[in-house]
N, C-alpha and C positions, 0 to 999 in steps of 0.2 A: 436182330435182337438178338434170336436163344445164341447164334454167334460169339456174341459180346455177354453172353451169359455165361456163358462154360468157360471163356475166360478166365473174366472175376472168378468161378468158379476154381477153375485150375491152381489160382494165383494162392486163391485165399488159404485152399487146402496145406499148398509146401507153406504158404507165413505163419498160417499156423499151428502145425503138427511141426516142425520141425524149428521153430526160432520162438516163437513167441508163445506160444504153453506152457512152455519148460522154464522160460523167463518168468510170465505171473506166476509162475506154480513155483518156483525157487525164490521169490523176493518174497511174498505172501509167508512162506513159510521159513527165509529166516529172519524177516521183521518177527514173528509171529515168539518163536522160541530168542529172540535176541531180548525182546521187551518183554518172553515171563509171560505168554499173552494178553497184551492190556488190552485187546477185543469184552475179551471177558472179564478180566477180572476187576477192571474199573467201570462195570455196568454201570450201578446200582450210582455211580458221580456220575455216568452220559446223563441217570435223569434228571438227578439233581440243576447241572449247572446248566441245562435246556433250558430251567426257567427265568435266567439271569437277565435281568434289565439293562437295555441300557440308558447311559448317560447322551444329554442332548449335545447336541453339536456348537457349534461356537454362534451361527446364527440361527438358537433356541431352536430350531426344526428338531424334531427326534434321530436319531439317526436309525442304526437295523444293525435289528438287535442277534443274538448267537438265534434267537430263532429263526425270527427274517432271515437267517441266513443259511440256517437250516430246511428252511421249507422251498428259498430260491435253488439249492440244489437238489431238492426232493421234489421238483415242479420237474425238474429236467429228468432225476433218477427215474420215476412214477409214473411215464406213461404209455403209451405202444406196446413199450417192451414187453412190459409187465404185463399185457392180454395177449398185444403178437407175439410178439417176442418168445414168451415160453413156448405157447402154441406151436411156432413152428420148432423149437426142440424138439418136443414129443414128436411130433413126427417126422425130424430127421431123425431120433437118435431115441426115441423109448422114451417110455416111460423113468428109465433109471439117469436121464441126463439131470434131472428135478433132481435125485440123490446130490450131485456134482454140483449144482449149482448153490445145495447146502454147502457141500464140502468146500468153495469156492466163496459163498458172502464172509462166511466162520476166520478161514483165514485171510481172505483180502482188507476186511477189515481192517487188519494190519495195515496197509498199507496205505488205506486210507487217513486213517492218523497223523499213519508219516507225512504227508503231502499234504494235509491241511493245515501242520501242525506252523510246517514248512512256507506255509501264503500265509498265514497270520504274522510268522515274523517279517517278512520279507517283504509284508503288502507295502505300499503309497499312497498315502493326501492326496485326493482326487482336488480338485481345482470347478473353480466356475472360470469364466470367459476372463472376465475380466484382472485374472489370477489370484483372486483370493482362493481359501478352502474354502471348499463347500462343506466337510463335514462329515465328509463319505469319502470309503476307502476302495483299492480295487490292488489287485497280484494274483498269485495262482502260479503254475510251471513256467510261465514264460522270467517272470519277476523274480524267482528263485533262480533260474537259472544262472543271470544276467549278477543275482545282486547275491547269490552267497559261493558259486562256482564262477563264476568273473568269466562266464562266456554268455556274451552279447547276441552271438553267432547262432547258439543253439538255443534260445530262447527268443530268436526269431524262425530258427524254422518252426519249435511250436507252436508259435505262433499261428504262421499260416499254416499249419497244419487242424491246429485245434477253429479257428474262421473255417476254415473252409469246409471239413467234418461237422462240426453242429451250426454255422452258420447259414448255410446251406444243405447240406449232405444228411443228414438227421432230421433239419424240418423238412426237406423230402417226406422221408421220410412215417413222420407225423400228417403228415395233411394229406397223402397218399389211403394211412389206415384210417384215415376218417371219411371219406371217400371210400373204401373199401366195406368201411361195415354201414355206411351208411345206400349202402347198394342192396347188401343183405338184407335188410333193414326192411325200403323199401321198394327195393327189384329193379331189376336192369336199366329201366329211364331214366334213373333219378336220376340230376342234372351235373353232375360231377364238377361242371365248368363251375356253375353256381358256386357250390358250398366251399369252391374254391375261394371265389371274389368274397364269399360270406366271413372266412376265418381271415384272405389279405387284409380287410378293414377293420374288425376286429386284432389280431394282432398291433394293423397300424398306431389306434389308438391308447395301446400299452404303452410300447418300444419309444416312444415317444417322448414320451414322460420323464424319464430317468431310470436309478434303480429305487429313488425310493415310492417312485408310481408299483416299478418291478414286486418288489419287495410285498407293496401293499395287499396290488393285487392277488399275487402267491398264497400269503396268510389267509385270505378266504376261500378263495379255490381247492391249495391242496386238501387242507382237511376235509372239507365238503365232498370232494370226492372217494375220500382214498372209503369213509366211512357207506355209502352208496354200494359199492365195491364188493365191502368188505358186507354190507349187510345180503346183497346180492347171493355172492358164496355161500356164506352160513346157512339160506334158505338153500340152497343147492345140496351143501350136505349134510343138514339134517334131515333132508326129503331121502337121501340116495344111505342113511348115518348105517346098516348094513354093509353097503359095500367098503367105504372104509376101510378097515384090516384088509382087504383086499387091495386096495390102491399102496399100503404101506408095502407092503410082499411084493409088487412089481414092479417100486420103484426101488426098494431094495435088489430085489430078481432084476431088475435091466442090469443093475450099474456093477452088479458079482453074481450075476447067474453063470453055468456052465457052457446051461444052450447058449446064453450067450456070447461069452466068449468064443467059443468053438462057429456061432457064426460073423466072428467077426465084430459084432454090434454094441459089447460095450462100448472101445474104440469108437465107435459112433458117437455110444450117449457122453462118452466125456468130455469130447472135443464140440459139440452141442454147448455143454453144460455149459462151460469151462464161459463158451467165445456168447453166449444168451447171457450168461451171468455178467461178463464181465458190459454186456450191452445195458442190462437191465442198469444193475446196482454202482458202476463207472468207478470202485473201488481201485484203482491204482491206471485208470485212466488219462488224470492228470488234469480233469471237465473241474469236478466238483471245488478243487479247490479256490477254485475263481471263484465261485459263490462264500467258500468259511472267510476268505480277505478280507467284505464287504461287513465281518464281522463287529459289532465294540463290546472284546471284551477286558477282563483284563487278566489274560494273562493268554497266552498262545493253544496250551494243550487244551483250555476250556474248548476253544473249535474242533480243533480236530478228535475229540471223547465227543462231540456234538454230530460232525460227521460220520466218522464213524457206529451211532446210533442210527443212522442215517440210512448205511446198507443192511444193517439187520433189520430196521422198516423194507427197504426195498421188495430185498429179495424172500427172507426169511415167513412177512407178512404177504405182502402182496401177491408176488412173484407164488408162493407156494398157495395162498387163494383161488389164483389160474387153472395152477396144476390138476388140482379139488378137486375146481368146478370140473374138468373136460374127462378124469381117468375115474370119479365117480358116474358117468353117464357113461362109461364104456363104450368109447367114438369109435369109427370104423378113420381107424387115421390114415388110410391110403385114401380118403374124397374128400380131406379139407382139411387145409392150414392157418397158418394164421386166423388173425381175428376171426377169421368166417368157423373157427374150428371151434374158440369161446363160444359165438353166438350162438351157433345149433348147439355143442352143451347147454347151457341156462334154458332155450326155447324147447328143448326135449325135459328136459324139467318140471319152468316154471311158465312153458305158455308163451304164445306168441310175444306178451305185451314183455316180456325179459331182453327178447333181442332190439325195444324200442329202447328199453331204458338204457340199455349195455349201447348203442348208439351216443347217448349219453355223454353217457361214462368214458368212452373213448375218447367225446372229443374234448370230455372235460380237460381229461388224461395228452392228450397232443393240443390243446391251447396251452395248457401250462409249462411242457416241455418246452414245447414253441417258446414262449417269455424267459424260461429258461438256458435256453438254449442261441436265441437274440443273443442273451446278457456277456454272455464267454466271449462269441464273436468280438463284442463291442468293448469286454475289458483288452482284449488281446490287439484287441485296433491302435486300443492310444496306447500296448504298448510300445507297439511300431512304429506309430505317426509323432508320440508325444500331441506339441500345441498345436501339431496340425489339424489333430483329430477330428477336431468342431470341424471342419469342411471333411474330412475324409465318411464321416459316420451318417451322413445324412445320404449317401449314396449307397453305405453300406447296407443303407436300412431299407433302401430303394432296391439292393437290390433280395437280400433278405427275401420279402414278399414277392419278388417276381421269382423263386428257389419253391417257397411254396404254393404257389398255385400251377408252376410246373409240375410237384411233385403231384396232386393232386390226382393229373392226367396218365401216369407215367404207370411205370409197368412193376406192378408188384417186386418178384425176384427180382430183374436187374436192382431197384431203389435199394432194396433189404441185404441184396451181396455185396454191392458197393459203399454200403454203409461199414460192413464187417474189413474188407479192407484200410477203408479210412479210417476208422478203432482202431484200425490195428498200426498203423503207423505214431499215432500216436502216444497209444498205452508205451510202445519200443521206446519215443523217447523222452517217456516222462522218467520210464523205469531206469533208464540209463541215469537219469539226472537223479531221483531218490536215493538210489543205491550208495553214496559215496553223501552225501547229505543226511544221511539218515542220523548219523553218528549222532548228527546237534537235536535231531530231532528228542534221543535218548538224551540229554543234558536236559532239555528242559524241563521230558518228563518227570525228571528227579529234579528237581529242583520246585515244579509244581507238588509234589510225594511230601517234600521233604516240607514247608509249607503247611500241606493239611493235613499231616502227624504235628503240627507246631497248634494243629486249631485256628488260621487262617485262615482267609479265605484268600483262596492266592490270586496276586499278585506281578506282572511282572517289568522291570524297568533293566535294560542294555546292560547299566554297571553291575548288573549282579552276578552273572555270566561274558565279562571281559574277553574272556578267549571267545569268543563266536565271532566267526570271520565271515565276511562280508558286509553290507553296507543296510544298516538298520537305523530303516526313519520313525520309525511310530514308537515306540519306549523310551521315549526322553521320563524322567523320574518329573515329576509336577513343577522343581522349580526350574530343571536347567530348560522344559518347557516353556513356561512361563516369561523366560532371558528369552528366547529363540522368537516372542510371540511379539515383545517388549522391539528388537531389533529387526 
């Protein structure tokens, strides 16, 4: 196992240092400059559109709203990466890693805008087993690679990678963290196998219910877990308020300090900040667009803005709280790592009960992430198999449940490092696609802002921008859509 872990680490270091980090940073900078900082200048608009209501589906059932799609992606974003991933970044890269996580959130949010807007434009309608439209949508990078770029083979590559990454590897990470925190809370004798079985049963109840049930569950769980965790973190910060200036100094000093440069630690801080930041907020990774495509909105840009807000919610709020929980307690970073470090920091300040509360929070975080991760795989299996997906999906669900159980029993280091490899492969394929497709996102943004300047609530139909390339299925004008339904 140690040899396998060392090999994975070597691959990660070369892959991320010389290929992926330059690509991620370069793409984020380009998108930020080209859009004139869309992620910052339209922040008030992001909050406004988050409250948009969806219209009923043709069968009368409620469709996935903009907020519902936001919570599906937040369920996958706001997971153990916010508790264990931030702690791992600080352990490996020092406090300076937090600064680079902030930088990548601010820049990378532009990547999230591009990929989510494209996912909305090129989404497709879901159909029931009898061939009738179900009133829900699916989409994501695989779909815009085929429909926008005209490269189905690239979409198939991405679909396979994301299904392996989120359906299996990342879900193993979530169950692994649940088991790790439970052992830290209840002792080494805690039956991790029993915990794995319990998580499998609960997950099965949700994932066999379809995207509407997934959205319903995440809309309930995500706000609750976020509030509980933020209250815990706020209590720690208030009790250690005199240490806050020191923490800011450590974060900035760790990112730029001369001592850190001389010791080579700045490179580690940058690499860990970007790597763990991407794992947490998923900007540019190609995962959140799968959730963005499920929303019923009047203009693709609306969901692009909502998903951009999700990056800030994840990194600047939840991840920052984890960093301050850890750093205000001034821990010895050599003794613990991952979720154990966050857990010990809470217990040192608030007492042993806080460790048990964190166990509950981590369970909620991880469970909601399991749901979001599962859906990403489902959407891409439907892309790969088409109408045959109804025969394939039950087998996929069983395999996901098996990966969740195995993750609870696995080695922490190997599971996390393997996740980095798969995540990097996903990001590489997605960024290669959205760089040329970003020109479409800018046209959509111009159309949206033009309508806003006219005092309108923006609505998009494909004949507004007939020059857009590819197959655009879901944006017919009302009269055209009615004629198609009658036909």
